[in-house]
C-alpha positions as CSV (number, residue, x, y, z in Angstrom):
1,M,8.9,16.7,-10.1
2,N,9.9,18.5,-13.3
3,R,10.5,16.9,-16.7
4,I,14.3,16.8,-16.3
5,S,14.0,15.1,-13.0
6,L,11.6,12.5,-14.5
7,I,14.1,11.8,-17.4
8,L,17.0,11.4,-14.9
9,S,14.9,9.1,-12.7
10,A,14.0,7.0,-15.7
11,L,17.6,6.7,-16.8
12,T,18.6,5.9,-13.2
13,A,16.0,3.1,-13.3
14,L,17.4,1.8,-16.6
15,F,20.9,1.8,-15.2
16,F,19.8,0.0,-12.0
17,L,17.9,-2.7,-13.9
18,T,20.7,-3.4,-16.4
19,N,23.0,-4.1,-13.4
20,C,20.7,-6.5,-11.4
21,S,19.6,-10.0,-11.7
22,S,16.0,-9.1,-12.6
23,A,16.9,-7.6,-16.0
24,P,15.8,-9.7,-19.0
25,G,17.6,-13.0,-19.1
26,G,18.4,-12.9,-15.4
27,S,16.8,-14.8,-12.6
28,E,13.8,-13.5,-10.7
29,P,14.9,-11.5,-7.6
30,S,14.6,-13.1,-4.2
31,D,12.6,-11.7,-1.4
32,A,15.8,-10.7,0.3
33,E,17.0,-8.7,-2.8
34,I,13.7,-6.9,-3.2
35,N,13.3,-6.2,0.5
36,A,16.8,-4.7,0.6
37,Q,16.0,-2.3,-2.2
38,S,12.7,-1.5,-0.6
39,A,14.4,-0.6,2.6
40,K,16.7,1.8,0.7
41,A,13.8,3.5,-1.0
42,Y,11.9,3.8,2.3
43,I,14.8,5.7,3.8
44,E,14.6,8.1,1.0
45,V,10.9,8.5,1.5
46,K,11.3,9.3,5.2
47,N,14.2,11.7,4.5
48,K,12.5,13.7,1.7
49,N,8.9,13.9,3.0
50,K,7.7,15.8,6.0
51,R,6.7,13.6,9.0
52,S,3.6,14.5,10.9
53,N,4.0,15.9,14.4
54,N,0.5,14.9,15.4
55,V,1.2,13.0,18.6
56,E,-2.2,11.3,18.8
57,W,-2.2,10.2,15.2
58,N,1.4,9.0,15.3
59,A,0.6,6.8,18.3
60,M,-2.5,5.4,16.7
61,V,-0.6,4.5,13.5
62,Q,2.2,2.8,15.4
63,R,-0.1,0.6,17.6
64,V,-2.5,-0.3,14.8
65,A,0.3,-1.1,12.3
66,N,2.1,-3.1,14.9
67,R,-1.1,-5.2,15.7
68,I,-1.7,-5.8,12.0
69,A,1.9,-6.8,11.5
70,R,1.7,-9.4,14.2
71,A,-1.6,-10.6,12.9
72,S,-0.1,-11.2,9.5
73,G,2.4,-13.7,10.8
74,E,5.2,-12.4,8.6
75,N,8.7,-11.9,10.1
76,F,9.4,-8.7,8.2
77,Q,11.6,-5.9,9.4
78,W,8.5,-3.8,10.0
79,E,8.6,0.1,10.1
80,Y,5.8,2.6,10.2
81,V,5.7,6.3,9.5
82,L,3.0,9.0,9.3
83,L,3.7,11.6,6.6
84,E,2.2,15.0,6.3
85,S,0.2,15.1,3.1
86,P,-3.3,15.7,1.9
87,E,-3.3,12.4,0.0
88,V,-6.0,10.0,1.1
89,N,-3.6,7.1,0.9
90,A,-1.4,4.5,2.6
91,W,1.0,1.8,1.4
92,C,3.2,-1.0,2.4
93,M,6.4,-1.7,0.5
94,P,7.8,-5.2,0.3
95,G,9.4,-6.3,3.5
96,G,7.0,-4.4,5.7
97,K,7.8,-0.7,5.1
98,I,4.6,1.2,5.8
99,A,3.6,4.8,5.3
100,V,0.3,6.5,6.2
101,Y,-0.7,9.9,4.9
102,T,-2.4,12.4,7.2
103,G,-5.1,13.0,4.6
104,L,-6.3,9.5,5.2
105,M,-6.9,9.9,8.9
106,P,-10.1,12.1,8.9
107,V,-11.6,9.9,6.2
108,V,-11.3,6.6,8.0
109,K,-12.7,8.1,11.2
110,T,-12.0,5.1,13.5
111,E,-9.1,3.0,14.6
112,A,-10.7,-0.1,13.2
113,A,-11.1,1.5,9.8
114,L,-7.4,2.4,9.8
115,A,-6.8,-1.3,10.6
116,A,-8.8,-2.3,7.6
117,V,-6.7,0.0,5.4
118,L,-3.4,-1.3,6.8
119,G,-4.6,-4.8,6.7
120,H,-5.2,-4.4,3.0
121,E,-1.8,-2.8,2.3
122,V,0.0,-5.4,4.4
123,A,-1.7,-8.2,2.6
124,H,-0.3,-6.9,-0.7
125,A,3.2,-7.4,0.9
126,T,2.6,-10.7,2.5
127,L,1.0,-12.1,-0.7
128,R,4.0,-10.9,-2.7
129,H,1.8,-9.0,-5.1
130,G,4.4,-6.4,-5.7
131,K,7.0,-9.0,-6.6
132,Q,4.7,-10.7,-9.0
133,R,3.9,-7.3,-10.6
134,Y,7.6,-6.6,-11.0
135,A,8.2,-9.9,-12.7
136,R,5.3,-9.3,-15.1
137,A,6.7,-5.9,-16.0
138,M,10.1,-7.4,-16.7
139,K,8.6,-10.0,-19.0
140,E,6.3,-7.7,-20.9
141,N,8.3,-4.7,-21.6
142,W,10.8,-3.7,-18.9
143,A,12.2,-0.5,-20.4
144,G,8.9,0.8,-21.6
145,A,7.2,0.0,-18.3
146,I,9.8,1.9,-16.4
147,I,9.6,5.1,-18.5
148,G,5.8,4.9,-18.7
149,G,5.5,4.6,-14.9
150,A,8.2,7.2,-14.0
151,T,5.8,9.5,-12.3
152,M,3.9,6.9,-10.2
153,I,5.2,5.2,-7.1
154,G,3.6,3.0,-4.5
155,G,0.5,0.9,-3.9
156,Q,-2.6,3.0,-4.6
157,L,-5.5,1.8,-2.5
158,F,-7.3,5.1,-2.7
159,C,-5.5,7.0,-5.5
160,K,-7.1,5.8,-8.7
161,T,-5.2,7.9,-11.2
162,Q,-1.6,8.6,-12.1
163,S,-2.0,12.1,-10.6
164,C,-1.4,10.5,-7.2
165,R,2.2,10.9,-6.0
166,V,3.3,8.9,-3.0
167,L,7.0,9.5,-3.4
168,T,8.4,13.1,-3.9
169,G,12.0,14.2,-4.5
170,V,13.6,10.7,-4.4
171,G,16.6,10.2,-6.5
172,G,19.5,7.8,-7.0
173,A,19.4,4.0,-6.9
174,A,16.4,4.1,-4.5
175,A,14.4,6.0,-7.2
176,G,15.5,3.4,-9.7
177,F,14.1,0.6,-7.5
178,A,10.9,2.5,-6.6
179,I,10.1,3.5,-10.2
180,T,10.7,0.0,-11.6
181,F,8.9,-1.8,-8.7
182,F,5.9,0.4,-8.3
183,D,5.3,1.3,-11.9
184,R,1.9,-0.4,-12.2
185,K,-1.4,-0.7,-10.3
186,F,-2.3,-4.0,-8.7
187,S,-4.7,-6.1,-10.7
188,R,-8.4,-6.4,-9.7
189,G,-7.7,-9.9,-8.5
190,D,-4.8,-8.7,-6.3
191,E,-7.0,-5.9,-4.9
192,S,-9.8,-8.3,-4.0
193,Q,-7.4,-10.8,-2.5
194,A,-5.8,-8.1,-0.4
195,D,-9.3,-6.9,0.7
196,Q,-10.1,-10.5,1.9
197,Y,-6.8,-11.1,3.7
198,G,-6.8,-7.6,5.1
199,Q,-10.2,-8.1,6.7
200,V,-8.9,-11.3,8.3
201,Y,-5.8,-9.5,9.6
202,M,-7.8,-6.7,11.2
203,A,-10.0,-9.3,12.9
204,R,-7.1,-11.3,14.2
205,A,-5.6,-8.0,15.5
206,G,-8.8,-7.5,17.6
207,Y,-10.7,-5.0,15.4
208,D,-14.4,-5.5,14.4
209,P,-14.2,-6.6,10.8
210,A,-17.6,-5.2,10.0
211,E,-15.9,-1.8,10.1
212,S,-14.1,-2.6,6.8
213,I,-17.5,-2.4,5.1
214,H,-18.4,0.9,6.7
215,L,-15.0,2.2,5.7
216,W,-15.9,1.8,2.0
217,E,-19.2,3.4,2.6
218,R,-17.4,6.5,3.9
219,M,-14.8,6.3,1.1
220,A,-17.6,6.4,-1.5
221,V,-18.8,9.6,0.0
222,A,-15.3,11.1,0.4
223,M,-14.2,10.3,-3.2
224,G,-17.5,11.4,-4.7
225,D,-17.2,11.9,-8.5
226,K,-13.4,11.3,-8.3
227,A,-13.8,7.5,-8.5
228,P,-13.9,6.2,-12.1
229,P,-16.2,3.5,-13.4
230,E,-14.9,0.0,-12.5
231,W,-14.1,-0.9,-16.1
232,M,-11.7,2.1,-16.2
233,S,-9.7,1.0,-13.2
234,T,-7.9,-2.1,-11.9
235,H,-9.5,-1.5,-8.6
236,P,-12.9,-3.0,-7.9
237,S,-15.7,-0.5,-7.6
238,D,-16.5,0.6,-4.1
239,E,-19.9,-1.1,-4.4
240,R,-18.4,-4.4,-5.4
241,R,-15.8,-4.0,-2.7
242,R,-18.4,-3.6,0.0
243,G,-20.4,-6.6,-1.4
244,N,-17.3,-8.8,-1.4
245,L,-16.4,-7.8,2.2
246,Q,-20.0,-8.6,3.3
247,V,-19.7,-12.1,1.8
248,W,-16.4,-12.7,3.6
249,L,-17.5,-11.1,6.9
250,P,-18.7,-14.4,8.6
251,G,-15.2,-15.9,8.2
252,A,-13.6,-12.8,9.5
253,Q,-16.0,-12.7,12.5
254,Q,-14.8,-16.2,13.4
255,E,-11.2,-14.9,13.5
256,Y,-12.4,-11.9,15.6
257,A,-14.1,-14.2,18.1
258,R,-10.8,-16.1,18.5
259,A,-8.7,-12.9,19.0
260,S,-7.1,-12.8,22.5
261,Q,-7.8,-9.1,22.8
262,K,-10.7,-7.2,21.3
263,Y,-10.7,-3.4,20.6
264,G,-13.9,-3.1,18.7
265,L,-13.8,0.1,16.7
266,G,-11.0,1.4,18.8
267,E,-10.5,5.1,19.3
268,T,-12.3,7.7,17.2
269,I,-10.0,9.8,15.0
270,R,-10.3,13.5,15.7
């Protein structure tokens, strides 16, 4: 995205905000309002990014995401898409709009690890972390936050710097929503809470929750020197993340024991 496009996107965002209820002085947007704008942005994402034609991976994303969605208990208008991109990333917009990047698949290695990732992302949506982040941005500095975040879209579970792009070539009102909504990273508290709930969701969906710990062991290797020190990031360090998941594991294993169907690690990702 060039400089002119960024400026136009930022101006679009400012126009959008000044004409909606969530501008300063207005009421906080409802779930329905945010989900509606999310759905519009998601359509743009699907239209302007290449979808993967990997039949096996597409089928896996669909079934795992569907199981995690059911396990969450939320009555969202769920949608799932696998996008062709080297990014090691996945995200869930408010209202259940999920995207997985093909760059993630070889890193997670198992179906259960993919369930751990999607459980985490879905938890951000079910816990309304994005809505809370949006409200904070409005209170703190709504115009500055928009312009400052104009090049960064989406939840960034694995992308720990602003060089990660999860939305490319999106314009119009959908860009205004996306830029204003996803301008900031989740807090460490939000990330840890999503880890805990995500581990429960994967267990309820029938996947071995212990794989969530192995996922972060593999992620530490895959990211290598790319991961910044914890104090430089809103994300917990991989080491702390694994430690927390180990502490929460007994509770998740109880959920797994109650699951009506058990898939263990599921299929291996090739």
